[in-house]
LUMLUMDREN-2810 file (N, C-alpha, C; in Angstrom, 1 decimal):
<atoms>
<atom><aa>M</aa><ch>A</ch><at>N</at><xx>-13.2</xx><yy>-2.9</yy><zz>-17.4</zz></atom>
<atom><aa>M</aa><ch>A</ch><at>CA</at><xx>-12.3</xx><yy>-3.8</yy><zz>-16.8</zz></atom>
<atom><aa>M</aa><ch>A</ch><at>C</at><xx>-11.0</xx><yy>-3.1</yy><zz>-16.3</zz></atom>
<atom><aa>L</aa><ch>A</ch><at>N</at><xx>-10.6</xx><yy>-3.4</yy><zz>-15.1</zz></atom>
<atom><aa>L</aa><ch>A</ch><at>CA</at><xx>-9.4</xx><yy>-2.8</yy><zz>-14.5</zz></atom>
<atom><aa>L</aa><ch>A</ch><at>C</at><xx>-8.1</xx><yy>-3.3</yy><zz>-15.2</zz></atom>
<atom><aa>A</aa><ch>A</ch><at>N</at><xx>-7.2</xx><yy>-2.5</yy><zz>-15.3</zz></atom>
<atom><aa>A</aa><ch>A</ch><at>CA</at><xx>-5.9</xx><yy>-2.9</yy><zz>-15.8</zz></atom>
<atom><aa>A</aa><ch>A</ch><at>C</at><xx>-5.2</xx><yy>-3.8</yy><zz>-14.9</zz></atom>
<atom><aa>T</aa><ch>A</ch><at>N</at><xx>-4.3</xx><yy>-4.7</yy><zz>-15.3</zz></atom>
<atom><aa>T</aa><ch>A</ch><at>CA</at><xx>-3.7</xx><yy>-5.6</yy><zz>-14.5</zz></atom>
<atom><aa>T</aa><ch>A</ch><at>C</at><xx>-2.9</xx><yy>-4.9</yy><zz>-13.4</zz></atom>
<atom><aa>R</aa><ch>A</ch><at>N</at><xx>-2.3</xx><yy>-3.8</yy><zz>-13.6</zz></atom>
<atom><aa>R</aa><ch>A</ch><at>CA</at><xx>-1.5</xx><yy>-3.1</yy><zz>-12.6</zz></atom>
<atom><aa>R</aa><ch>A</ch><at>C</at><xx>-2.5</xx><yy>-2.6</yy><zz>-11.5</zz></atom>
<atom><aa>E</aa><ch>A</ch><at>N</at><xx>-3.6</xx><yy>-2.1</yy><zz>-11.9</zz></atom>
<atom><aa>E</aa><ch>A</ch><at>CA</at><xx>-4.6</xx><yy>-1.7</yy><zz>-10.9</zz></atom>
<atom><aa>E</aa><ch>A</ch><at>C</at><xx>-5.1</xx><yy>-2.9</yy><zz>-10.0</zz></atom>
<atom><aa>Q</aa><ch>A</ch><at>N</at><xx>-5.3</xx><yy>-4.0</yy><zz>-10.6</zz></atom>
<atom><aa>Q</aa><ch>A</ch><at>CA</at><xx>-5.7</xx><yy>-5.2</yy><zz>-9.9</zz></atom>
<atom><aa>Q</aa><ch>A</ch><at>C</at><xx>-4.6</xx><yy>-5.6</yy><zz>-8.9</zz></atom>
<atom><aa>E</aa><ch>A</ch><at>N</at><xx>-3.4</xx><yy>-5.6</yy><zz>-9.3</zz></atom>
<atom><aa>E</aa><ch>A</ch><at>CA</at><xx>-2.3</xx><yy>-5.9</yy><zz>-8.5</zz></atom>
<atom><aa>E</aa><ch>A</ch><at>C</at><xx>-2.2</xx><yy>-5.0</yy><zz>-7.3</zz></atom>
<atom><aa>L</aa><ch>A</ch><at>N</at><xx>-2.4</xx><yy>-3.7</yy><zz>-7.5</zz></atom>
<atom><aa>L</aa><ch>A</ch><at>CA</at><xx>-2.4</xx><yy>-2.7</yy><zz>-6.4</zz></atom>
<atom><aa>L</aa><ch>A</ch><at>C</at><xx>-3.5</xx><yy>-2.9</yy><zz>-5.4</zz></atom>
<atom><aa>I</aa><ch>A</ch><at>N</at><xx>-4.7</xx><yy>-3.3</yy><zz>-6.0</zz></atom>
<atom><aa>I</aa><ch>A</ch><at>CA</at><xx>-5.9</xx><yy>-3.5</yy><zz>-5.1</zz></atom>
<atom><aa>I</aa><ch>A</ch><at>C</at><xx>-5.6</xx><yy>-4.8</yy><zz>-4.3</zz></atom>
<atom><aa>A</aa><ch>A</ch><at>N</at><xx>-5.0</xx><yy>-5.8</yy><zz>-4.9</zz></atom>
<atom><aa>A</aa><ch>A</ch><at>CA</at><xx>-4.7</xx><yy>-7.0</yy><zz>-4.1</zz></atom>
<atom><aa>A</aa><ch>A</ch><at>C</at><xx>-3.6</xx><yy>-6.7</yy><zz>-3.1</zz></atom>
<atom><aa>L</aa><ch>A</ch><at>N</at><xx>-2.7</xx><yy>-5.9</yy><zz>-3.4</zz></atom>
<atom><aa>L</aa><ch>A</ch><at>CA</at><xx>-1.6</xx><yy>-5.5</yy><zz>-2.5</zz></atom>
<atom><aa>L</aa><ch>A</ch><at>C</at><xx>-2.2</xx><yy>-4.8</yy><zz>-1.2</zz></atom>
<atom><aa>H</aa><ch>A</ch><at>N</at><xx>-3.1</xx><yy>-3.9</yy><zz>-1.5</zz></atom>
<atom><aa>H</aa><ch>A</ch><at>CA</at><xx>-3.8</xx><yy>-3.2</yy><zz>-0.4</zz></atom>
<atom><aa>H</aa><ch>A</ch><at>C</at><xx>-4.6</xx><yy>-4.2</yy><zz>0.5</zz></atom>
<atom><aa>A</aa><ch>A</ch><at>N</at><xx>-5.4</xx><yy>-5.0</yy><zz>-0.2</zz></atom>
<atom><aa>A</aa><ch>A</ch><at>CA</at><xx>-6.2</xx><yy>-6.0</yy><zz>0.6</zz></atom>
<atom><aa>A</aa><ch>A</ch><at>C</at><xx>-5.3</xx><yy>-6.9</yy><zz>1.4</zz></atom>
<atom><aa>E</aa><ch>A</ch><at>N</at><xx>-4.2</xx><yy>-7.3</yy><zz>0.9</zz></atom>
<atom><aa>E</aa><ch>A</ch><at>CA</at><xx>-3.3</xx><yy>-8.2</yy><zz>1.7</zz></atom>
<atom><aa>E</aa><ch>A</ch><at>C</at><xx>-2.5</xx><yy>-7.5</yy><zz>2.8</zz></atom>
<atom><aa>H</aa><ch>A</ch><at>N</at><xx>-2.1</xx><yy>-6.3</yy><zz>2.6</zz></atom>
<atom><aa>H</aa><ch>A</ch><at>CA</at><xx>-1.2</xx><yy>-5.7</yy><zz>3.6</zz></atom>
<atom><aa>H</aa><ch>A</ch><at>C</at><xx>-1.7</xx><yy>-4.5</yy><zz>4.4</zz></atom>
<atom><aa>F</aa><ch>A</ch><at>N</at><xx>-2.8</xx><yy>-4.0</yy><zz>4.0</zz></atom>
<atom><aa>F</aa><ch>A</ch><at>CA</at><xx>-3.3</xx><yy>-2.8</yy><zz>4.8</zz></atom>
<atom><aa>F</aa><ch>A</ch><at>C</at><xx>-3.4</xx><yy>-3.0</yy><zz>6.3</zz></atom>
<atom><aa>S</aa><ch>A</ch><at>N</at><xx>-4.0</xx><yy>-4.1</yy><zz>6.7</zz></atom>
<atom><aa>S</aa><ch>A</ch><at>CA</at><xx>-4.2</xx><yy>-4.4</yy><zz>8.1</zz></atom>
<atom><aa>S</aa><ch>A</ch><at>C</at><xx>-3.0</xx><yy>-4.4</yy><zz>8.9</zz></atom>
<atom><aa>R</aa><ch>A</ch><at>N</at><xx>-1.9</xx><yy>-5.0</yy><zz>8.4</zz></atom>
<atom><aa>R</aa><ch>A</ch><at>CA</at><xx>-0.7</xx><yy>-5.1</yy><zz>9.1</zz></atom>
<atom><aa>R</aa><ch>A</ch><at>C</at><xx>0.0</xx><yy>-3.7</yy><zz>9.2</zz></atom>
<atom><aa>I</aa><ch>A</ch><at>N</at><xx>0.0</xx><yy>-3.0</yy><zz>8.1</zz></atom>
<atom><aa>I</aa><ch>A</ch><at>CA</at><xx>0.6</xx><yy>-1.7</yy><zz>8.0</zz></atom>
<atom><aa>I</aa><ch>A</ch><at>C</at><xx>-0.1</xx><yy>-0.8</yy><zz>9.0</zz></atom>
<atom><aa>Y</aa><ch>A</ch><at>N</at><xx>-1.5</xx><yy>-0.8</yy><zz>9.0</zz></atom>
<atom><aa>Y</aa><ch>A</ch><at>CA</at><xx>-2.3</xx><yy>0.0</yy><zz>9.9</zz></atom>
<atom><aa>Y</aa><ch>A</ch><at>C</at><xx>-2.0</xx><yy>-0.3</yy><zz>11.3</zz></atom>
<atom><aa>Q</aa><ch>A</ch><at>N</at><xx>-1.9</xx><yy>-1.6</yy><zz>11.6</zz></atom>
<atom><aa>Q</aa><ch>A</ch><at>CA</at><xx>-1.7</xx><yy>-2.0</yy><zz>13.0</zz></atom>
<atom><aa>Q</aa><ch>A</ch><at>C</at><xx>-0.3</xx><yy>-1.6</yy><zz>13.5</zz></atom>
<atom><aa>Y</aa><ch>A</ch><at>N</at><xx>0.7</xx><yy>-1.7</yy><zz>12.7</zz></atom>
<atom><aa>Y</aa><ch>A</ch><at>CA</at><xx>2.0</xx><yy>-1.2</yy><zz>13.1</zz></atom>
<atom><aa>Y</aa><ch>A</ch><at>C</at><xx>2.0</xx><yy>0.3</yy><zz>13.3</zz></atom>
<atom><aa>I</aa><ch>A</ch><at>N</at><xx>1.4</xx><yy>1.1</yy><zz>12.4</zz></atom>
<atom><aa>I</aa><ch>A</ch><at>CA</at><xx>1.4</xx><yy>2.5</yy><zz>12.6</zz></atom>
<atom><aa>I</aa><ch>A</ch><at>C</at><xx>0.6</xx><yy>2.9</yy><zz>13.8</zz></atom>
<atom><aa>A</aa><ch>A</ch><at>N</at><xx>-0.5</xx><yy>2.3</yy><zz>14.0</zz></atom>
<atom><aa>A</aa><ch>A</ch><at>CA</at><xx>-1.4</xx><yy>2.6</yy><zz>15.2</zz></atom>
<atom><aa>A</aa><ch>A</ch><at>C</at><xx>-0.6</xx><yy>2.3</yy><zz>16.5</zz></atom>
<atom><aa>Y</aa><ch>A</ch><at>N</at><xx>0.1</xx><yy>1.2</yy><zz>16.5</zz></atom>
<atom><aa>Y</aa><ch>A</ch><at>CA</at><xx>0.9</xx><yy>0.8</yy><zz>17.7</zz></atom>
<atom><aa>Y</aa><ch>A</ch><at>C</at><xx>2.0</xx><yy>1.9</yy><zz>17.9</zz></atom>
<atom><aa>R</aa><ch>A</ch><at>N</at><xx>2.7</xx><yy>2.3</yy><zz>16.9</zz></atom>
<atom><aa>R</aa><ch>A</ch><at>CA</at><xx>3.8</xx><yy>3.3</yy><zz>17.0</zz></atom>
<atom><aa>R</aa><ch>A</ch><at>C</at><xx>3.3</xx><yy>4.7</yy><zz>17.4</zz></atom>
<atom><aa>I</aa><ch>A</ch><at>N</at><xx>2.2</xx><yy>5.1</yy><zz>16.9</zz></atom>
<atom><aa>I</aa><ch>A</ch><at>CA</at><xx>1.7</xx><yy>6.5</yy><zz>17.2</zz></atom>
<atom><aa>I</aa><ch>A</ch><at>C</at><xx>0.6</xx><yy>6.6</yy><zz>18.2</zz></atom>
<atom><aa>N</aa><ch>A</ch><at>N</at><xx>-0.1</xx><yy>5.4</yy><zz>18.5</zz></atom>
<atom><aa>N</aa><ch>A</ch><at>CA</at><xx>-1.2</xx><yy>5.4</yy><zz>19.4</zz></atom>
<atom><aa>N</aa><ch>A</ch><at>C</at><xx>-2.3</xx><yy>6.4</yy><zz>19.1</zz></atom>
<atom><aa>D</aa><ch>A</ch><at>N</at><xx>-2.6</xx><yy>6.4</yy><zz>17.8</zz></atom>
<atom><aa>D</aa><ch>A</ch><at>CA</at><xx>-3.7</xx><yy>7.2</yy><zz>17.3</zz></atom>
<atom><aa>D</aa><ch>A</ch><at>C</at><xx>-4.4</xx><yy>6.5</yy><zz>16.1</zz></atom>
<atom><aa>R</aa><ch>A</ch><at>N</at><xx>-5.5</xx><yy>5.8</yy><zz>16.3</zz></atom>
<atom><aa>R</aa><ch>A</ch><at>CA</at><xx>-6.1</xx><yy>5.0</yy><zz>15.3</zz></atom>
<atom><aa>R</aa><ch>A</ch><at>C</at><xx>-6.5</xx><yy>5.7</yy><zz>14.1</zz></atom>
<atom><aa>E</aa><ch>A</ch><at>N</at><xx>-7.1</xx><yy>6.9</yy><zz>14.3</zz></atom>
<atom><aa>E</aa><ch>A</ch><at>CA</at><xx>-7.6</xx><yy>7.6</yy><zz>13.1</zz></atom>
<atom><aa>E</aa><ch>A</ch><at>C</at><xx>-6.4</xx><yy>8.1</yy><zz>12.2</zz></atom>
<atom><aa>R</aa><ch>A</ch><at>N</at><xx>-5.4</xx><yy>8.6</yy><zz>12.9</zz></atom>
<atom><aa>R</aa><ch>A</ch><at>CA</at><xx>-4.2</xx><yy>9.1</yy><zz>12.1</zz></atom>
<atom><aa>R</aa><ch>A</ch><at>C</at><xx>-3.5</xx><yy>7.9</yy><zz>11.5</zz></atom>
<atom><aa>A</aa><ch>A</ch><at>N</at><xx>-3.5</xx><yy>6.8</yy><zz>12.2</zz></atom>
<atom><aa>A</aa><ch>A</ch><at>CA</at><xx>-2.9</xx><yy>5.6</yy><zz>11.6</zz></atom>
<atom><aa>A</aa><ch>A</ch><at>C</at><xx>-3.5</xx><yy>5.1</yy><zz>10.3</zz></atom>
<atom><aa>E</aa><ch>A</ch><at>N</at><xx>-4.9</xx><yy>5.2</yy><zz>10.3</zz></atom>
<atom><aa>E</aa><ch>A</ch><at>CA</at><xx>-5.6</xx><yy>4.8</yy><zz>9.1</zz></atom>
<atom><aa>E</aa><ch>A</ch><at>C</at><xx>-5.2</xx><yy>5.8</yy><zz>7.9</zz></atom>
<atom><aa>E</aa><ch>A</ch><at>N</at><xx>-5.1</xx><yy>7.1</yy><zz>8.3</zz></atom>
<atom><aa>E</aa><ch>A</ch><at>CA</at><xx>-4.8</xx><yy>8.0</yy><zz>7.2</zz></atom>
<atom><aa>E</aa><ch>A</ch><at>C</at><xx>-3.4</xx><yy>7.7</yy><zz>6.7</zz></atom>
<atom><aa>L</aa><ch>A</ch><at>N</at><xx>-2.4</xx><yy>7.5</yy><zz>7.6</zz></atom>
<atom><aa>L</aa><ch>A</ch><at>CA</at><xx>-1.0</xx><yy>7.2</yy><zz>7.2</zz></atom>
<atom><aa>L</aa><ch>A</ch><at>C</at><xx>-0.9</xx><yy>5.9</yy><zz>6.4</zz></atom>
<atom><aa>A</aa><ch>A</ch><at>N</at><xx>-1.6</xx><yy>4.9</yy><zz>6.8</zz></atom>
<atom><aa>A</aa><ch>A</ch><at>CA</at><xx>-1.6</xx><yy>3.6</yy><zz>6.1</zz></atom>
<atom><aa>A</aa><ch>A</ch><at>C</at><xx>-2.2</xx><yy>3.8</yy><zz>4.7</zz></atom>
<atom><aa>N</aa><ch>A</ch><at>N</at><xx>-3.2</xx><yy>4.6</yy><zz>4.6</zz></atom>
<atom><aa>N</aa><ch>A</ch><at>CA</at><xx>-3.7</xx><yy>4.9</yy><zz>3.2</zz></atom>
<atom><aa>N</aa><ch>A</ch><at>C</at><xx>-2.7</xx><yy>5.7</yy><zz>2.4</zz></atom>
<atom><aa>D</aa><ch>A</ch><at>N</at><xx>-2.0</xx><yy>6.6</yy><zz>3.1</zz></atom>
<atom><aa>D</aa><ch>A</ch><at>CA</at><xx>-1.0</xx><yy>7.4</yy><zz>2.4</zz></atom>
<atom><aa>D</aa><ch>A</ch><at>C</at><xx>0.1</xx><yy>6.4</yy><zz>1.8</zz></atom>
<atom><aa>V</aa><ch>A</ch><at>N</at><xx>0.4</xx><yy>5.4</yy><zz>2.5</zz></atom>
<atom><aa>V</aa><ch>A</ch><at>CA</at><xx>1.4</xx><yy>4.4</yy><zz>2.0</zz></atom>
<atom><aa>V</aa><ch>A</ch><at>C</at><xx>1.0</xx><yy>3.9</yy><zz>0.6</zz></atom>
<atom><aa>F</aa><ch>A</ch><at>N</at><xx>-0.3</xx><yy>3.5</yy><zz>0.6</zz></atom>
<atom><aa>F</aa><ch>A</ch><at>CA</at><xx>-0.8</xx><yy>2.9</yy><zz>-0.7</zz></atom>
<atom><aa>F</aa><ch>A</ch><at>C</at><xx>-1.0</xx><yy>4.0</yy><zz>-1.8</zz></atom>
<atom><aa>R</aa><ch>A</ch><at>N</at><xx>-1.3</xx><yy>5.2</yy><zz>-1.3</zz></atom>
<atom><aa>R</aa><ch>A</ch><at>CA</at><xx>-1.4</xx><yy>6.3</yy><zz>-2.3</zz></atom>
<atom><aa>R</aa><ch>A</ch><at>C</at><xx>0.0</xx><yy>6.6</yy><zz>-3.0</zz></atom>
<atom><aa>I</aa><ch>A</ch><at>N</at><xx>1.0</xx><yy>6.6</yy><zz>-2.2</zz></atom>
<atom><aa>I</aa><ch>A</ch><at>CA</at><xx>2.4</xx><yy>6.8</yy><zz>-2.7</zz></atom>
<atom><aa>I</aa><ch>A</ch><at>C</at><xx>2.7</xx><yy>5.6</yy><zz>-3.6</zz></atom>
<atom><aa>V</aa><ch>A</ch><at>N</at><xx>2.4</xx><yy>4.4</yy><zz>-3.2</zz></atom>
<atom><aa>V</aa><ch>A</ch><at>CA</at><xx>2.7</xx><yy>3.3</yy><zz>-4.1</zz></atom>
<atom><aa>V</aa><ch>A</ch><at>C</at><xx>2.0</xx><yy>3.5</yy><zz>-5.4</zz></atom>
<atom><aa>W</aa><ch>A</ch><at>N</at><xx>0.7</xx><yy>3.9</yy><zz>-5.4</zz></atom>
<atom><aa>W</aa><ch>A</ch><at>CA</at><xx>-0.1</xx><yy>4.1</yy><zz>-6.6</zz></atom>
<atom><aa>W</aa><ch>A</ch><at>C</at><xx>0.5</xx><yy>5.2</yy><zz>-7.5</zz></atom>
<atom><aa>E</aa><ch>A</ch><at>N</at><xx>0.9</xx><yy>6.3</yy><zz>-6.8</zz></atom>
<atom><aa>E</aa><ch>A</ch><at>CA</at><xx>1.5</xx><yy>7.4</yy><zz>-7.6</zz></atom>
<atom><aa>E</aa><ch>A</ch><at>C</at><xx>2.8</xx><yy>7.0</yy><zz>-8.2</zz></atom>
<atom><aa>N</aa><ch>A</ch><at>N</at><xx>3.5</xx><yy>6.1</yy><zz>-7.6</zz></atom>
<atom><aa>N</aa><ch>A</ch><at>CA</at><xx>4.9</xx><yy>5.8</yy><zz>-8.1</zz></atom>
<atom><aa>N</aa><ch>A</ch><at>C</at><xx>4.9</xx><yy>4.4</yy><zz>-8.8</zz></atom>
<atom><aa>N</aa><ch>A</ch><at>N</at><xx>3.7</xx><yy>3.8</yy><zz>-9.1</zz></atom>
<atom><aa>N</aa><ch>A</ch><at>CA</at><xx>3.8</xx><yy>2.5</yy><zz>-9.7</zz></atom>
<atom><aa>N</aa><ch>A</ch><at>C</at><xx>4.4</xx><yy>2.5</yy><zz>-11.1</zz></atom>
<atom><aa>H</aa><ch>A</ch><at>N</at><xx>4.4</xx><yy>3.6</yy><zz>-11.8</zz></atom>
<atom><aa>H</aa><ch>A</ch><at>CA</at><xx>5.0</xx><yy>3.6</yy><zz>-13.1</zz></atom>
<atom><aa>H</aa><ch>A</ch><at>C</at><xx>6.5</xx><yy>3.5</yy><zz>-13.0</zz></atom>
<atom><aa>R</aa><ch>A</ch><at>N</at><xx>7.0</xx><yy>3.8</yy><zz>-11.9</zz></atom>
<atom><aa>R</aa><ch>A</ch><at>CA</at><xx>8.5</xx><yy>3.7</yy><zz>-11.7</zz></atom>
<atom><aa>R</aa><ch>A</ch><at>C</at><xx>9.0</xx><yy>2.3</yy><zz>-11.5</zz></atom>
<atom><aa>S</aa><ch>A</ch><at>N</at><xx>8.2</xx><yy>1.4</yy><zz>-11.0</zz></atom>
<atom><aa>S</aa><ch>A</ch><at>CA</at><xx>8.6</xx><yy>0.1</yy><zz>-10.7</zz></atom>
<atom><aa>S</aa><ch>A</ch><at>C</at><xx>9.0</xx><yy>-0.7</yy><zz>-11.9</zz></atom>
<atom><aa>R</aa><ch>A</ch><at>N</at><xx>10.0</xx><yy>-1.5</yy><zz>-11.8</zz></atom>
<atom><aa>R</aa><ch>A</ch><at>CA</at><xx>10.4</xx><yy>-2.4</yy><zz>-12.9</zz></atom>
<atom><aa>R</aa><ch>A</ch><at>C</at><xx>10.4</xx><yy>-3.8</yy><zz>-12.4</zz></atom>
<atom><aa>P</aa><ch>A</ch><at>N</at><xx>10.1</xx><yy>-4.7</yy><zz>-13.3</zz></atom>
<atom><aa>P</aa><ch>A</ch><at>CA</at><xx>10.1</xx><yy>-6.1</yy><zz>-12.9</zz></atom>
<atom><aa>P</aa><ch>A</ch><at>C</at><xx>11.6</xx><yy>-6.5</yy><zz>-12.5</zz></atom>
<atom><aa>V</aa><ch>A</ch><at>N</at><xx>11.7</xx><yy>-7.4</yy><zz>-11.5</zz></atom>
<atom><aa>V</aa><ch>A</ch><at>CA</at><xx>13.0</xx><yy>-7.9</yy><zz>-11.1</zz></atom>
<atom><aa>V</aa><ch>A</ch><at>C</at><xx>13.3</xx><yy>-9.0</yy><zz>-12.1</zz></atom>
<atom><aa>S</aa><ch>A</ch><at>N</at><xx>14.5</xx><yy>-9.0</yy><zz>-12.7</zz></atom>
<atom><aa>S</aa><ch>A</ch><at>CA</at><xx>14.9</xx><yy>-10.0</yy><zz>-13.6</zz></atom>
<atom><aa>S</aa><ch>A</ch><at>C</at><xx>15.8</xx><yy>-11.0</yy><zz>-12.9</zz></atom>
<atom><aa>D</aa><ch>A</ch><at>N</at><xx>15.7</xx><yy>-12.2</yy><zz>-13.4</zz></atom>
<atom><aa>D</aa><ch>A</ch><at>CA</at><xx>16.5</xx><yy>-13.3</yy><zz>-12.8</zz></atom>
<atom><aa>D</aa><ch>A</ch><at>C</at><xx>18.0</xx><yy>-13.3</yy><zz>-13.4</zz></atom>
<atom><aa>G</aa><ch>A</ch><at>N</at><xx>18.2</xx><yy>-12.5</yy><zz>-14.4</zz></atom>
<atom><aa>G</aa><ch>A</ch><at>CA</at><xx>19.5</xx><yy>-12.6</yy><zz>-15.1</zz></atom>
<atom><aa>G</aa><ch>A</ch><at>C</at><xx>20.3</xx><yy>-11.4</yy><zz>-15.0</zz></atom>
</atoms>
């Protein structure tokens, strides 16, 4: 079973990859490189997920 954090990151990727990819592809006009860069965004998020802290209301 995947840890909750992993499931959240998978859901984040599923929800946002397309828009991030489309934006990068538009900006650099290179679809293959845009896919690599969009995946890099999520790799960086994954590598740094231990640094994130929940936002408190108080």
